[in-house]
N, C-alpha and C positions, 0 to 999 in steps of 0.2 A: 680574534679567532685565527689560529694558524692553519694554513692549508696542509694537505697530506705530506707534501715534500718537505716542508719545514719541520713538521713533527718527526719525520723520518730522520732528518739530519740532527735534530736535537737528541733523539734517542741514540743515534750513532755516537755523538760526542760524549754523552753521559756513559754509555756502555764502554767506550774506549778509555775514558778517564778513570772509571772504576777499575778497569783491568790494569792500566799502566801507571796511573798517578801522574802522567805527564800531559801538558797542554796538547790539545788535538788540533792538527792543521787540516787544511782543505784537501791536500794530497792523500792524507790517510783516509779521509772519508770517501774520496773519489775511488779509492782502490777497493772499497767494499763491494761485494757482488750485487747487493740489492739497491745500490745507488747508481742510477743511470743518467747522471748529468755531469757537466764539465766542472773542473776545479774552480773556474771563474764564477759559475752559477752558485756553487757551494759557498764560495767566499762572500758573495753578495747576500746569500741567505743567512750565513753566520753573522754578518754585519747587522742584518735586520734583527736577528735573535739577540744580539748584543744590545741594540737600541731598545728592545723590549724588556731588557733586564734579565734575560734568561741565560745568557752567556756573558763571560767577561774575559778580557785579555790581560793576563798578569804582566806581560812585558810586550813592548811594541812589536818585536820581531817574532813573538811566540804565537802558538795557536791559542785556542779558547778552552776555557774550563767552565763547568756549570756554576751558576749562582744558586743561592737558596731557592729562589723562585723557579729556576730551571729544574732543580731536583724535585721540587713539589709538583710541577707539571708532569715531569717524567713519571713520578710515583703514582699520581692520581689519574693520569690520562693515557700514558703511553706504555708503561712497563708491563711486559708479559709476566704475569704471576705464575710461579712454578708450583706444580702440584706435587705433594709428597707421595712417593711410591709406597706400597705396602712394606717393602723391605726397609725403607727409611723410617716408617712409622714404628716398625718393630725395633729398630736400632734406638730410636728416641725412647720408646717404652722401657728398654733395658737400662737406659741411663737414669730413669726416674725411680727413686726409692718410694714405691707406693706403700711400703710398710712403715713409713716414717711415723714416729710416735706422736707428733703434733702437726698441726697445719703449718706452723712456722717452719718446721723441719722439712715438710713437703715442698714449701716454697723455696727453701734454701737448696734442696736437692735439684729442683728445676733450674735455679739460678746458676749453680755450679755446672750443670750439664750445658746450659746455653753459653757460658763463658768458654767452656772447652770447645764447643762446636764452632762458635763465631770468632774466637780469638779476640774477643772484646771484653770490656767490663760489663757486668750485669748488676743493676740495682733493683731492689725489691722493697716494697712497703706492705706490711701485713695489717689490715684493718680488722681482722676477725675478732681480736680481743674486745674491741669496742662493742661488737654485736653479740658477744657470747654472754653466758650466764655463769654465776658462781656455782661451782659444784662441791667445793670443800673449803672450810676454814678450820684451821687447827692451830693450837698453841702448844708448843713443846718446851718443857723446862730443860735448860741446858747448863745451869749452874746457879749459884746463889744469886737470887733476884734477877736472873737472866733468863729470857724466854725468846723463842723464835716463833714468829707469827707466819703461818703458811697459808697462801691463798691460791686456789686452783680454779681455772675456768673450763668451760665446756670445749673451748678451742684447743685446750692442752697447755695454755700459758700457766706457768708456775712462778709465783712471786713470793719472796720471803723477806722478812725484816727482823732484825734483832732488837728486842726491847729490854731495856734495863729499868726495872721498877724500884720503888723505894722500899719494898717489902716483898717477902715470899708469898705466893698465892697458896691458899689452902686447897685441898682436894675438892671441897664443896664449891669453891669459887671457880676452879677449873672446869668442874662438871657443869656448873651453871652456864659458863661462857660457851662451852661446846654445844649444849642443848639450845641455848638462846640463838647462837649463830645458825644452827641447823633450821630453826623455826623461822628466822627473820631474814637470812641472807641466801640460803640455798635456793637456787632457781631464779634469783633476782639478776636482771641484766646489768652488766657493768656500766652501760650507758646511763642507767637510771640512778646510779649512786652519787647523788648530789650532796652538797654540804648539808642541805636541809634534811635529807634522808638520814644522814648520820646523827644529826641532832635529835631527830625523832627516836632513833634507836637508843641513844644515850639516855634520854629522859625516861623512856619506857623501862629502862633497867632498874629504876627505883634505887633501893639501898646499895646496889652493886655499882652504881654509876661512877662514884669517885674511885673505887678500887680498880675497875676494869677500863676506865676511860683511856689510859695509854694504849691498850690493845686496840680499842676502837679507832683511835687516831692512827695507829699503824695500818689498819685495814684501809682507812681513808687515803693514806699516803700511797699504798700499793695500788688501789683502784685508780688513783690519779696517774700513776706510772703506766698502767694498762691503757689509758686513754691517749697516751702520747705515742704518735706514730714515729717509729725510728727506721731510718733507711739502712738497709744492709747492702754491702758491696761485695761482689764476687769477681774474681779475675782482675784484681788491682794491678797485677804485674803486666797485664795486657795493655793497660793505659800507659804505664811507665815505659814500655818498650816501643810505643808508637812514635816514630820519628816526626810525625806530622803535628804533634802536640807540644805546646810550651810547658815545660816541667813546672814552672812557677804556677801556672794555671791549674795543673793537676794537683799540686799541693793545696792550693786554695780550695779546690773542689772537695778534697778529703776533709779539710777543716770546716767546711760549711755544708757538708753533704745533706744534713737533715733539712736544710732549707729547700731542697728539691722535692720534698714530699708532695707539695701542692702541684708540681708539674706532673707527677705520676698520677695524681687524682684526676687530672684532665683526661686520662686514658679511659675513664668510665664511659666515654662515648664511643668506645671501640679503639682500633689501632690509631695511635697518634704519633706523628713524626715532629720532632723539635730539633732545630738547628742551633748550634752554639751561639750564645750571646743574643739570641732573639729575645730572651728574657734575662733580667739581671741575675736571677738565681742559677742560671746555667752558665758557669764561668769559663768553660773550656771552649776556646775559639776553634774554628775549623772542625767541629765535631757535630755529631747528630745522635739523637736518641729515638729508638723505636720502642714505644710502650704499649702494653696491652693489659686489660683488666682480668682479674680473677673474681668470680662471683660464687657466693654460697646461696643456692636457691635464687631468689631475686634480689639479694642484697650484695653490695660490693664487699669483697673480702680482702682485696689487696691489688697490687699492680706489680708488673715486672717490666723493666726497661733495659734494652741493650744499648750501651754507649760505645761509639767508635768513631773513626774519622768520617767526614762527610761522604767520602766515596765508598761507603759500605755497599755490599752486594744485597740491595734491598729485596730483590726478587727471591733470593735464597733465604734470607734471614727472617723476613716477615712470616712465611709459613711455619718456620721453626717456633717462633714465639707464640703465634696463634695456636699451634698444636699443643704446646705445653700449658698455656693458660686455660685452654678449653679442657684439657685432661685433668688439671688440678680442680677446676670448677666442677667437673662431673664427679670426681672422687669425693670432695668434701660436701657435695650436695646430696649424696646418697644417704638415705635413712639408715642403711646398714653400716655406714662408716662410723667407727668408734675411735676416739683418740687413744693412741697407744697400740691399736691393732691394725689400723689401716683398713682397706676394703676387705670384705669377706672373700674367701677363696674362690667362690663361684662367679665373681665379677669378671 
């Protein structure tokens, strides 16, 4: 347990390093107005903080910089959290497209806004298709023996697949398929569409089974796609322009970005902070990610994470990401919210 003076010195080192990006020496700390001890005392305390693994000295003659553990203690115990003013909230509201046609588009709007505000990269993972229900299944003839299968969910996800059949479907077959899908798939959750469920549907089609089975297979393929969480990245240029990152590691991140979805899932316990290379799937060294959850009612609907250098301004960025994720959660949880319309005008 650190005493008040050492906590104050740790905070001062982190604040200065976030501001300058340079190792912080005892003379710099001693010059601060709220530090009322000698440079020698500060050096001793900094040496103790180094022994505790909270600070490190990159070079023998240099000052100290925070470690992963130092940042964690700073964020969890010391950091003064900034409150958003009404003016700032209005500015954030203006940056969010609340009339976005889908929940995915709403998440993307928030991600783009966060990337602009923070000058960092923003990753998002949308889980809502998994918890949505099918609202429309349609087959559209597009050419000789060629059909497009369209699948739409309550979250606004639209999937399509081109099917080439061995023969042209008759009007009777197309009508049967449309009515059968309306009776058996409309309102069914994507999560419940197992292989067994599709086998039951096929068997129940009776004499139409052989004729229409390629279309059922297409629906099964599309439902599988909906269950796959894909990571979206906004503000990629902000990563590339950061001098503190290894470009080879950034390239590796882009190549394996979807492997990070499990890290974003951890944010369902609230705000989560992850530092580079703490886990094998986070490949950018000297980086950190601040992640927060989006919920639809009481169910997880996705996550948004800000990725930047370790010396992020956490006190400023955390309120931004908390505000956006709460705003999205409130919008998509409203009963009046309709895909394609956004919230009603009186919200």
